[in-house]
C-alpha positions in Angstrom: 40.6 44.8 -8.3 38.0 45.0 -5.6 39.5 42.2 -3.5 42.9 44.1 -3.0 41.4 47.4 -1.7 41.1 46.3 2.0 44.8 45.5 2.1 45.8 48.8 0.8 43.7 50.7 3.3 45.2 48.9 6.2 48.7 49.8 5.0 47.6 53.4 4.6 46.2 53.5 8.0 49.3 52.0 9.5 51.5 54.6 7.8 49.2 57.4 9.0 49.5 56.2 12.6 53.3 56.1 12.4 53.4 59.6 11.0 51.2 60.8 13.9 53.5 59.2 16.4 56.6 60.9 14.9 54.8 64.2 14.7 53.7 64.0 18.3 57.2 63.1 19.5 58.6 66.0 17.6 56.0 68.3 19.1 56.8 67.0 22.6 60.5 67.5 22.1 59.9 71.1 20.9 57.7 71.8 23.9 60.3 70.5 26.2 63.0 72.6 24.5 60.8 75.7 24.8 60.2 75.0 28.5 64.0 74.5 29.1 64.8 77.7 27.1 62.2 79.7 29.0 63.5 78.5 32.4 67.0 79.3 31.4 66.0 82.8 30.4 64.1 83.5 33.5 66.6 81.9 35.8 69.5 83.7 34.1 67.8 87.1 34.3 67.1 86.7 38.0 70.6 85.5 38.8 72.1 88.4 36.9 70.0 90.9 38.7 69.9 89.6 42.2 73.7 89.3 42.9 74.2 92.9 41.6 71.5 94.2 43.9 72.9 92.2 46.8 76.4 93.5 46.1 75.2 97.1 45.8 73.3 96.7 49.1 76.3 95.2 50.8 78.6 98.0 49.4 76.1 100.7 50.6 76.0 99.2 54.2 79.9 98.9 54.3 80.2 102.5 53.2 77.7 103.6 55.8 79.6 101.7 58.5 82.9 103.2 57.5 81.5 106.7 57.6 80.1 106.0 61.1 83.4 104.6 62.3 85.3 107.6 60.9 82.9 110.0 62.6 83.3 108.2 65.9 87.1 108.2 65.5 87.1 111.9 64.8 84.9 112.6 67.9 87.1 110.4 70.1 90.3 112.2 68.7 88.7 115.6 69.5 87.9 114.4 73.0 91.4 113.1 73.5 93.0 116.3 72.2 90.8 118.4 74.5 91.7 116.2 77.5 95.4 116.4 76.6 95.3 120.2 76.3 93.5 120.4 79.6 96.0 118.2 81.3 99.0 120.0 79.8 97.7 123.3 80.9 97.1 122.0 84.4 100.6 120.5 84.5 102.1 123.8 83.4 100.1 125.7 86.1 101.2 123.3 88.8 104.8 122.9 87.6 105.6 126.6 87.9 105.4 126.9 91.7 107.3 123.6 92.2 110.1 124.9 90.0 110.3 128.1 92.0 110.4 126.1 95.2 113.2 123.9 94.0 115.2 126.9 92.9 114.7 128.5 96.3 115.8 125.3 98.0 118.9 125.1 95.8 119.8 128.7 96.6 119.4 128.1 100.3 121.4 124.9 100.3 124.2 126.6 98.3 124.3 129.5 100.7 124.3 127.2 103.7 127.1 125.1 102.2 129.3 128.1 101.6 128.9 129.4 105.1 129.3 126.1 107.0 132.4 124.7 105.0 132.0 121.1 106.1 135.4 120.1 104.6 137.4 122.1 107.2 139.1 119.2 109.0 142.7 118.3 108.0 144.4 115.1 109.3 148.1 114.6 109.0 149.7 111.2 109.8 152.7 111.3 112.2 155.9 109.3 112.4 156.2 110.2 116.1 156.2 107.2 118.5 153.5 108.9 120.6 151.3 110.7 118.0 149.2 108.7 115.5 148.0 111.8 113.6 147.6 115.6 114.0 144.2 117.2 113.4 143.3 120.8 112.6 139.9 122.2 112.0 139.3 125.7 110.6 135.8 125.6 111.9 137.0 125.7 115.5 136.0 128.8 117.3 136.6 130.3 120.8 134.2 128.8 123.3 133.3 132.1 124.9 134.2 133.5 128.3 132.8 135.3 131.3 136.1 136.8 132.2 136.7 140.6 131.8 139.7 142.9 131.9 143.3 141.7 131.3 143.4 137.9 131.0 145.7 135.9 133.2 146.0 132.2 132.5 145.3 130.1 135.7 146.4 126.5 136.5 145.0 126.3 140.0 142.4 123.6 139.2 139.4 125.6 140.4 139.3 129.1 138.8 137.0 130.3 136.0 139.9 130.3 133.6 140.8 126.7 134.5 137.2 125.5 134.0 137.0 127.3 130.6 140.1 125.4 129.6 138.4 122.2 130.4 135.4 123.3 128.3 137.6 124.0 125.4 139.3 120.6 125.6 135.9 118.8 125.6 134.8 121.0 122.7 137.9 120.0 120.6 137.8 116.3 121.3 134.0 115.8 121.3 134.1 113.9 124.5 131.6 114.7 127.3 133.3 116.8 129.9 131.9 114.8 132.8 133.3 111.5 131.4 136.8 112.8 130.5 140.0 112.2 132.4 142.1 115.4 132.5 145.6 114.0 132.8 147.5 117.3 132.5 146.7 121.0 131.7 149.9 123.1 131.4 151.4 126.2 129.9 151.8 125.9 126.1 154.9 128.0 125.7 153.3 131.5 126.3 151.1 133.4 128.7 148.1 133.0 126.4 148.7 129.4 125.3 147.9 126.1 127.0 148.2 122.3 126.4 145.8 119.7 127.8 146.3 115.9 127.8 143.0 114.1 128.2 141.4 110.7 127.5 138.2 108.8 127.7 137.5 106.8 130.9 138.6 103.6 129.2 141.6 105.3 127.7 140.5 104.1 124.2 140.6 107.8 123.1 143.6 109.8 123.9 144.4 113.4 122.9 146.8 116.3 123.3 145.1 119.6 122.6 146.7 123.0 122.0 144.7 126.1 123.0 145.1 129.8 122.5 143.4 132.7 124.2 141.4 135.2 122.1 140.6 138.4 124.0 137.0 138.8 124.8 136.1 135.5 123.2 137.8 132.8 125.3 140.0 129.7 124.7 140.2 128.4 121.1 141.6 125.0 120.0 144.2 125.3 117.3 145.7 121.8 117.0 145.0 118.3 118.4 147.2 115.2 118.4 145.6 111.8 118.5 147.8 109.8 120.7 149.0 106.2 120.4 149.9 106.0 124.1 149.8 107.8 127.4 153.2 106.5 128.4 155.3 109.6 128.1 156.4 112.6 130.1 153.5 115.1 130.3 
């Protein structure tokens, strides 16, 4: 019996060491799990808290920026509205005198147009072999006179009446008197009527003008023929 005891003790010791190894391994595993669990708890808590705080901070800053932008926009709109009101009032003040001036100018131009009557010339084509067209102008007026008393028409080539006839012919044709050729001035069918046949120096412009005397006012053109030729009996 005494000889088997050493073998049994070695076996017991060996079994004890194995149990210790297993126990230590289990303890190490438990410790590792505890550390992992603790790390997960702490990391999870921080991650849940920090994003929310960051998000709240970001939201607060965004709201503040929006408020500032709105306030700036309101101030700018107020300034723009004030500037527009000022400009509109200034335009109204300056526009009133200009409108009055334009109205006055329109009235003046209308009055002048009615008195002058620019469309007073009438031109009638002619089938005559001598006459190209016959012209009348309601704006023609007597040229004035220095003669007094009873008027007597003169064809002497030097009297006042003769020279006033020449002035009336130049007035009707628009040709300068000193550059006209007076081909004929003759009686026009009555004591106070005359006819003058005239042309420019180059004969490019040729006219036959009918004159009538107006007492106290002088000779007045009443009709004018624009001639095709001067080859006829004056």
